[in-house]
N, C-alpha and C positions, 0 to 999 in steps of 0.2 A: 617523459613518455607520452606520446600522442597516439592513443588507441583508436583505430577505425572501427566502425560498426561491425560486429560479426556477420557473416554471410549465411550462417547455418546454425541450427541448434547444436550440432556437434562441436562447431568451433566455439560457441558460447560456453558449452559444458567444459571444454578443454581449458578455456581461460579460467573458469571458476575452480577447476581442479588444481590449477597452478598455485592458488592461494589457500587451499584447504589446510587448516591447522596453522596458518600464518597469522601474525598480529596485524592490527589496523596500522600500526607504525610502519611495518613492512610494506604494506600497500601504499601508504602515504608517501613513502620514499620513492616508490616506482613512479607515482604520477606528480611528484613534486608539490605536494599539498601539505600545509602546516597543520598539525593537530593542536588544539587548545590545551594549555598547561595550566592547572589550578584555576580553571574557570568552568562555570556551568556548561554541561555538554549539550550542544544543539541537537535536538532529536533527529534532525534531517541530515546532519553531518555524515554519519555513517553511510546513509544511502547515497549521498552525493559522491563520497570517496569511492564506493564500489561501482557507481555508474561510470565514473571517469575511468577507472581501470578496465571495466568490461566493455566499454565503447557504446554505452547507451546514447541514442541520438535524438529522442523526442523532445527532451527539454520540458517545457510547460505545455506542449501541445496535448489535446485530448486523444492521445494515441498510446498504444503500448510503448514502453521504453525503447525496445529494439524493434524499430519499425519495419525494417527489411524482413524480419522473420516472424513478426507478430508476437513477440514474447514480452511480458511485463516483468520487471524486477521488483521483488519485495524482500527487503532485509527484515529479519525477525529477531528482535532481542530475546534471548533466553537466559534462564538461570543456570545454576551449576548442574541441575538435572536434565538440562535440555528442554525445559518447559517454557512456552512463551510467557513472557512477563506482562504483556499488555495487548490490547487489540491493535489491529493492523489497519492503517489508513489505506483506502482504496482510491477514492477520487472525490472531487467536490459534488455536491448535490445541485443539479439544475432544477429550479422550482417552478418553471413555467411549463404549461401543458404541451406546448409545441415541441419541447425538447424531451418529452417522456411519453412518446407514443406507445412503445412496446418494449418488452424485455430484450427481444432479439436485436434491436437497434440501440440499446442503452449503452452508455459508456462503461457501466459496471460490468456488463457481460464482456465487452471488448477487453477490458483490463483483466478479467479473470479467466478468460478462455484458455490461456497458456501463461503460466507463471513460473519464473525461476526464483525459488525461495533460497535465501542465504541466511542461515542462523548465524547470530554473532553473540558472543558473551556479553552480558549486560548487567552483571551484579554490581551494585554501586560501589563495592569495596575493591573492584578491579579497575585500575587506571585505564583510561581510554586507550592509551598507546599500546598496551599489552593485551587487550581484549582479542581473543582469537576467533577465527572464522571457521564455521562448520562445513559439513558436506552440502553441496548444492543439490537442490531437489527441483527437477522439472516436472511440473504438475498441471493437469487439467481436471476440472471437476468431473466426477463420475455422474451417472444419470441421476442418482438419488441426491447428491450434493447440489447439482444444478437446480433440481426441482425445488429444493428448499431455498436456495438462493433466489430463484425466480419468484417464489411465493412471498418471501420477505420483501423483495424489491416492489412487487405489484401492491402489496398491502400498504407499504410505506408511501408509495407514490399516489395511491388513492387518497390517503389522508391529506397529502400536500395539495393535490389538485382540488380537493373539496374544501380547502381553506382551513383545515384543522392542524395547521403547521405547529402551533403553540402547544398542542396536545401530545406531540411526539416526544417521548423520552427515550433514554438509552435502553429501556426495558423491552422495547418493541423489537421483534425479529429474533429468529433462532440462531442464524449464522450472520446475518447482515443487520447493522444498526445504523441509526443517524445520530450524530452528535454535533454540537456547535464547533465550527473550525474558523476561528478568527483571532488575530493577534491582539486586537483590542475592539472595543465597542464602537469605533468609528467606521469599521468595515461593514458595508451593507451590500445586499444584492436583492434583486426583484423576486417577489413571491406573490402567492395569492392569499388575501385576507379572508376573514370569516364571512364577509358580505359578497365575496366573489370578485372584488376589485383588486387591482395590483397594489402591493405594499412594498416597503423597503424593510428588510429583516436581516438579521445576522446570518452570515454564511454557515452552512452545515456541510458535513462530510459524511461519506459512507465509510463505515469500518467493519472489518471482519472480527467476530468474536474469537476468543481463544479456543472455544469449543471446537471450531473448525480447524484453526491453525495448528492446535495441539494434536488433532488427529492426523494432519498432514505430516507434521514433524515426526510423530511417533512411528509412522509407517516405514521411516527411512533410518531410524536410529540403530 
């Protein structure tokens, strides 16, 4: 199955509706993808599988997954009660001032302006192949949510630009947090040190707390 990018939100929602209640194995069969058996689950595998089925086109570009319609795809692992099990990765943190001039131009805002959320069962005792997909949720932050996201982003970026990178912990931010994102200690990216000079440091990512994603999911259950 070779899925072309959806040309409208309605088309995207229709595709998502086709797999509501279906298992990941069902979708894997549609896109000819093998699921691992008796191996640790790759956290990104579910997202890759659903991107392939839905026709996401952005790949690793700093753009929403469905470029033609400006929609980002976020799979959200949930427990048996439909509650998010973990925070949700948004995008990599660019730690140089020239890439972080304002909220309106930030990658975080572009990624979160319009999101298709797809809840997926993720209890460890459920084999990957039979985990089911929930109802799709097409969401944009309301005024209050965006204000909180903006405030979190601005406070975090101020710390980064002032060279206080090492002081940032996962406790910062009400909805948006920064956490390390690197497969190993050899991955490095440019940042600002305490003396104002450029340094090499571990990559970080922006993540949404379950406080926000739980609210999003609960509105549609």
